[in-house]
N, C-alpha and C positions, 0 to 999 in steps of 0.2 A: 446681441445674443449671448447668453450665459454659456459657460463651459459645459454645463450639463446637456444642453440641447444640441450640442455640436459633436457629441460622442456618435462614432459611426455604428452601424449595425454589427459589421465584422468585429469591432472590438468588444461589444456587448456580448456576442455569441461566444467569443474567445474566453471572456471572464466566466461566462455561465459554463463553458466545458471545463475550465479549470476548477470551478466549484464542484461539479460533477465528479471530476477526477479525484479531487481530494476526498469527497465524501465516500463515493462508491470504490474508486480503485485504492484509496488508503485503507478502507475496511477490508477489502479483499486482500491486500498486501499484510495487513496486520493478522489477519485470520491465518493466512498461509505460514507466516513467521512464527505464530503462536504454536501451531502444529509442530512445526520443524523444531523449534526450541524446546518443547515439550519432549520430543524424541531424544534430542541431543543432551538434555540436562542430566549430568552424572549424579543422580540422587534417586530416591524412590519416585515412583510415578506420581504419587499425589503432590509431592514437592515440586517436581518438574513442572507439572501442570499449573501449579499455583504461581511459581516464579516466570513461567513463560506468560502467563495471563498478566502479570503485573508489568512485565516488559513490553508487552504488547501496546500499552499505552504510549510508550516511548517511541515505538516503531510508527504508530498512527500519527503521532504529532511530527516526526520527522518527514513522513510521506507527505503531509499536509504542507509543510514548509518547503519541501522539496518541488511540490507542484506549482506553488507560487514563485518559486526562484527559477524554474525553467524557462527557456528562451520562448517557447510557444506551447500551446495547449497540446498540439500533436505530439511534441517531445515529452511532455508531462505524462499524457496517456501511455505512451511508448515505454517509459520507465515504470509506470504502475504496472502494466502487462507483464514486462520482462521480469521485474522483481517478484511479483506474484507467481509466475510461471516457473521461476527458478526455485523458490522456497517449496512450492507444491510438489514439483518434480523431485527434488531432494527428499522430501518428506515421504514420498511415494516409494522411492527406493530404499528408504530405511525401514519401512514398514514390510509386512509380509508380502503385500502385492508385488513390490518391487523385485523380490528375490525368486519369484516363481518362473 
């Protein structure tokens, strides 16, 4: 038997879960980080949004690399959810909704 036919279903689901975490979780993390960075950038709003958007590509790339470096798919999802929640929470606190 070849090596391809001996892969277990659990391994295949783990890889599929990591791909989903990289694509969906990475996008959510990059989006939340973009909003947070745009709010924190010490420049006019238009420049802050522009720089935060450019930096979001680096955030997304780091998130994808981190997903495949994690020990398990569960841990990868956990880091994506935690990072997104922290960035979104801080952004919410910095906007008017957090101060009310």
